[in-house]
N, C-alpha and C positions, 0 to 999 in steps of 0.2 A: 480471378482469371476465368475467362469464358470457357465453357465446356467444349471438349473436343467435338468438332463437327464431323459426323459420320454419314456418308452418303450410301445409298443402296443402288444396286444394279448398274454399276458404272462400267462402260466399255473400256477394256484395257488396251485397245489399239492406240490410244493417245499416250500410253505409258510404256511404249517400246518404240524405238526409232525404226524398227522394221515394220511397224504399223499393222500388226496382225494379232489375232487372239480374241478370245471370248470375253464375257463380262466378269467383274468381281462382285460377289454378293454384297460386300461392304468395302468402302475405301475412305481413308482420312489422311489429311496432310498434318504432319507433326512438325512443330516449330521449335521445340525445346525438349529436353529429357523428361520433363514433367508430363507433357502431352504423350510422349512415348509410353511412359508408365501407365497413364490413364487408358490408352488404347489397348495395351496388353491386359490390363485388369478387366476392361469391358469385354474383350474376347474370351478371357478365361471364364467369366461368369456364364457365358453362353457356349462354352466348350468348342470354340471356333479356332481353326488354325490361323496363323498370322505369318505374313511375309512383309518384310520392309524392303523398299526399293529406293533408288536414287533417281537419276535422269533417264533411265530406261535404255541407255545406249548399248548395253551389253547383256540384255535379256530378251527372251522371246516367250510370249505367252502361248499356251496351248489353246486350241479352239474351244475347249470346254470351259475355259476361264478358270476362276478360283472361287471355291465355295466358302472361303473364310474372309478375313479382314486384311486388306492391303494397306500398309502404312507407307506413305510417300515422305521420304526424308527431306525436310526443308529446314533443318537445324543450321543456323548461320553462326558466324563468328570468325574473326580474323585478328590476330595480334602477333607482333614481332617483339622479341626480347633479345637485346644485345648482351652477349657474354664474351667480351674481348673480340677476337676475330670471328667468333661464331655467332650465328643468328638463329634463335629458336622460334619457329613459326608454328603457331597453334591455330587450327581452323576447325570450324564446324563441318560435320560430315555432309551437310546439305549444300555447302557452297559449290558453285560451278567451278570445276577443276581448272579450266583454262584461265578463268578470272583470278584464281589464286596464283597461278604461275605468272600472269601478267603483273599483278601487284608486287610479287616478290622480286621480279626482275626490275621493275621500276624503282624499287627500294635499294637496288644494287646488291641483292643477295643471290649467290650462286649455288646451284645444286639441282634445281628442277627445270631449268630452262630447256633441256632436251626433251622434256615431257610436255611441251607446248602443243596446243590444239587437240589434245586428246579429249574427246567428248565425255560428258558424265559429271558426276559429283566427286568431291574429294573423298568421301567415305567409301567409294567403290575402289579406290586405287590400291589399298592393301589386300583386298579380297583376291584379286588375280595377280598381285605383285606386278602392277602395270609397268611396262617398260617400253622404251623407244630410243634408238640411236645410241645404244651402249649404256643407258642409264635405267635403273629400276627404282621403284619407290623404296625397296628394301635398303638401297644404298644410303638413304637419308632419313629413314623413319626412326624416330625415337620411341614412340609409344602410340597405342590405339586406345581410345576411350570407347566403352561399349556397355550395353546391358547384357549380362550373362543370364540367359534363360534357365540354365541348369541350377544356378545358385540363387536366382531371383534377386539380383542386385547389380548396380553399376560397378564396373571394374576398370582398371587401367592395365593394359597388357603391354609389356616391354617388347620391342621389336624382336629381340632374341627368342621370344616365346611364340612367334607367329608362324614358325615352320615354313619359311619362304623357300620357294624353288622357282623354276622357270614357269611363269604364269600360274604359280601355285602358292597356297598358304593354308593354314589350318581353317580359314574362314570358308574356303570352297572345297576343303578336303575332309579331314577327320571330324571337324567341328562345324560342318555345313549346317546352317540354320540355328546354331546355338547362340551366336552373338549378333546383336543389332548395334552397328557402329554409330557413335554419336559425334566423334571428333578424332583428330590425330595431331601429333606434334612431330615436326620435322627439324632436323639439324642442317642448316645451311651455313655458308661461309662468306666472308667479306673478301673475296679475291676474284680475279678474272679466270674464266674457264681455261683448262689446260689441255691442249691437243696432245696426241692425236685423238680424234673422236671416231665415231662410226664411219666406215668408208664413204657412204653417200654424203654425209655431212662434211667430211674432209674435202671431198671433190668440189662440193658447192662453194665452200669458202675459198679453196685454192683457185678456182676459176674466176673469182672476183678479187683475187690478190689480197685476201684477208689472212694474214699470218698469225696475228695475235688478236683474235676476236674478243669483243666485250660480251658480257652476258646478254645484252640486248641484241647484238649481232647474231649470236647463236640462236636465240629465240626467233628472230626474224628469218634466219635461214631454215630452221626446222618448219616454221609455218609455211614458207614458200615451197619447200619440198613436199610437205603433206598435201597442200592445196593442189599441187600439180598432179598428184596421182590418186587422191582419195575424194570421194563425193561428199558434199555437205549433207549431213543427215536431215537437216531442216528442209532441204530441197529434194533429195533422193532418199527414199526409204531404204536404210541399210543399218547394219550394226558394226560397221568397220571390218576389221580382219575377222573373217568367219571361222578360220581354222588356225589352230596353233601350229607353229613351225615344228615339224616332227623331229624327234631325237631318236636316232637309230644306232645299232651296234657298229663299231668301227669296221668290221669285216664287210657288212652289208654296204656301208658307205664306200669302201674301197672298190667293191664290185660295180657300184653305180658310177663312180668317178672314172673307172676304166672305160665305160660305155659313153659317159657324158662328161668329158673333161671340163666343160665350162659350167658345171653345176655348182651354184653357190653352196658353201658349207662352212661350218665353224666347229672347231674342236671344243668339246665340253670338258670341264674339270674331271669328270668321272671316266673319261676315255671314250665316251660315245660322241656322236657327231650330229649337230643340228643342221637341218636342211631348210631351204626357203619354200614354204608351202605355195606361195604365189608362183614361183618358178615352175614347180611341179604341175600346177593346174594349167599354167600357160603352155607348157610343153605337151600336156595331154590334149591340147587343142581347144581349151575352154575359156580363153580370155576374150572378153567382149562379146559373149554369145547371149542370145535371147532365146528362151525356151518357150515355144508356143503352148506346150502342154500344161505347164505350171504357172506361167506368167512371171517366172523368175529369170534372172540373168547374172552375168558377172561384169564387173566394171571394166571398160576398155583399157584404162591406164593401170589397173591393178587387179589381176585375176583373183586375188585372195578375198576380194570384197564381193559378197553376194548382194544383189539389189532386187528389191521388190518392184517390178515394173507394173504388174497388174494382177498379182496373185490375190486370190480371194480368201485363202485360208492358210493357217500354219501347216496343214497337211500338204499343201502345194509346195511350200518352202522345204519341208522335210523330204519330199520326193526329189526335188532338185538337188538338195544336199547329197542324197544317196547317189545320184547320177555323177556328181563330181567325185565323190569318194571312190566309186566303182572305177571311174576312168583313170584316176591316179593309181589305184591299186593294180589295175590291169597293166598299166604302162611301166610302173616302177616297183611294184611290190611293196609300197609304203602305204600305211593306213593314216588317214587324216582325222584328227580329233576336233570336234566343234569347240569353238571358244566361247561364244555367247551362251549364257545359261538358259536352258529350257525350263520354264516354270509353269505350274508347280511341279 
């Protein structure tokens, strides 16, 4: 096996879809767990910090870059195992996520079609418990394969041990930086999707007279909805939804609803209420704006998406982020929390 190729002084702008950030002291692409172990050993000998990334669609690099080794996850793999009406899908963490969804739908497996067109790699999905249109990766995850830096070995983590919450997991919470994900296994089913779905998806299907959609029809609908309101990161520099939908106490939600009866909201199991961050930003007057001071803006069709129009630095982005947060806080008394991870 060829030795791992490690590059020096690599710009990290090409490793974030926001296309900002400084250089990495060292960077290497890993294609299997053995190369991952090799990279970690190389960095350990030199006492260097290590970060592993996927497609860069949910990360933002600081202007100072990273003084250690960046490992880019390119670990491939895709296999389906039939067990009665269930289908177990095992994928490498470096697989393009939407390609995984496309292949599973083509195979007639139901379970992740509502997560279509989400950018990034498969390995990123458990980190934030990626979700869309009423489905989260936690709903179908069986286990995560990863390298555990604490014990120094490869491990398999059952879904029940991942501490999933809304856009949360142990991987971006208590154990942030501990695990380098190499693969995951999902439990899908051989059956048609069962409505009702998320309201926007239900409306789209109803408008087209589709009462009993196939898995492919649900995927096609999700793709159409997302393309209508979200920019393609290959054409427009962005990280998708920039803020998490805030979850606030029921009393605060009742106060806001009395003032804004049309405010989208969803009751949470713990009694709190989730709001739509995009709606809040829109009502704060910041949808489709361009900021000449920072070179940043918000997407006209979805205020939740911050776009890099001509920003020169991550500092520009962070200044614009603060402007958005301040405007929403002043109007609604609600704090918005950034979703993409700021590295290192």
